[in-house]
C-alpha positions, -999 to +999 in steps of 0.1 A: -144-423+213-132-432+243-152-445+280-127-449+308-141-471+335-129-467+369-127-492+400-158-505+413-181-538+409-205-537+382-232-560+389-256-577+367-289-562+351-322-581+353-316-596+316-308-630+317-291-627+284-266-602+290-254-580+320-235-557+293-245-555+260-219-532+239-234-527+201-212-497+185-197-488+157-162-471+154-144-468+122-111-477+108-092-449+122-115-443+149-119-475+173-145-474+200-125-476+233-141-491+266-115-494+289-101-493+325-093-461+340-053-460+339-040-479+369-078-493+377-094-527+369-129-523+374-151-557+379-178-567+359-197-593+379-216-622+356-247-638+368-265-642+332-258-661+300-235-636+289-211-612+317-198-589+285-217-592+251-204-573+226-233-578+194-229-564+159-204-543+167-170-532+145-139-514+153-146-518+192-117-525+218-124-538+251-097-532+278-083-540+312-110-553+331-120-579+356-150-604+343-164-629+372-186-653+381-198-671+414-166-687+435-181-725+426-214-726+439-235-753+443-247-764+412-284-772+420-295-774+382-265-775+355-289-757+330-291-726+351-282-697+332-270-679+363-243-712+363-232-715+329-226-680+313-201-668+292-174-639+305-169-620+273-187-630+240-188-614+204-212-623+181-243-613+167-271-622+136-251-599+115-216-604+132-189-583+143-157-574+131-126-554+139-127-558+173-100-564+198-103-582+235-070-570+253-056-574+290-088-583+302-088-611+336-118-638+332-124-663+357-151-682+375-175-681+348-197-713+340-193-714+302-167-695+278-142-669+296-136-658+258-164-670+235-164-655+198-189-670+169-199-653+133-171-627+137-142-615+116-109-594+121-108-604+159-078-594+177-074-613+217-047-603+231-031-606+266-059-617+283-059-639+313-085-668+312-092-691+344-115-715+362-141-712+333-163-738+320-169-759+350-204-757+350-218-758+313-229-785+291-227-766+263-187-779+252-171-745+264-135-736+264-114-709+281-109-691+247-132-704+220-137-692+181-165-710+166-181-703+135-156-676+120-176-655+087-156-633+065-175-601+068-146-578+055-138-572+017-135-600-002-096-595-008-091-600+032-093-635+041-107-646+077-089-626+104-085-641+139-053-633+163-048-649+198-018-646+211+002-638+245-028-650+266-028-672+295-057-698+299-059-723+326-079-747+349-107-744+318-122-779+324-156-793+318-174-815+345-206-818+328-215-839+300-219-817+267-251-815+249-240-819+220-231-856+222-265-863+239-251-856+274-231-886+268-192-877+278-174-845+281-163-828+250-143-796+255-125-782+287-095-768+264-075-739+274-077-722+237-102-739+209 
């Protein structure tokens, strides 16, 4: 199945945890494709904890979007989730497997540009991630993989491919909660 999205600015819902949640199950020979219409780059505006949240999905591809936060708003409260949200997140309590995040532009989000956790068989390819993580106290990075899980059959090892991405200007400016708010610990391009 394919869902094409045309140019436009897609703004947040009222949910503080995500703007767009994708929870879909494709099949090995039938990936679900959520993609920009050819020649378009629709924009998803992030004003929550996760701009795009891929949750407990499998055999899914998310391709060709601009995912953007606010252009350096003044920080009144570093714990404000409208300031430190992630651009594209793939995680879930049972995890994701066989997910492709391809050809997206992610920028000006306070947390991870692209963050993946509790997942397996993930492809992060040809994305451009910049000016992320500036407003987070969670030790975020431009592209972050944490807690990889082996959800595939036991004969397959963990499967993460991160290739041909460009990540720059992803810097933490707040001390990390993981260090008792005493030091900045992250802000990497890819971790």
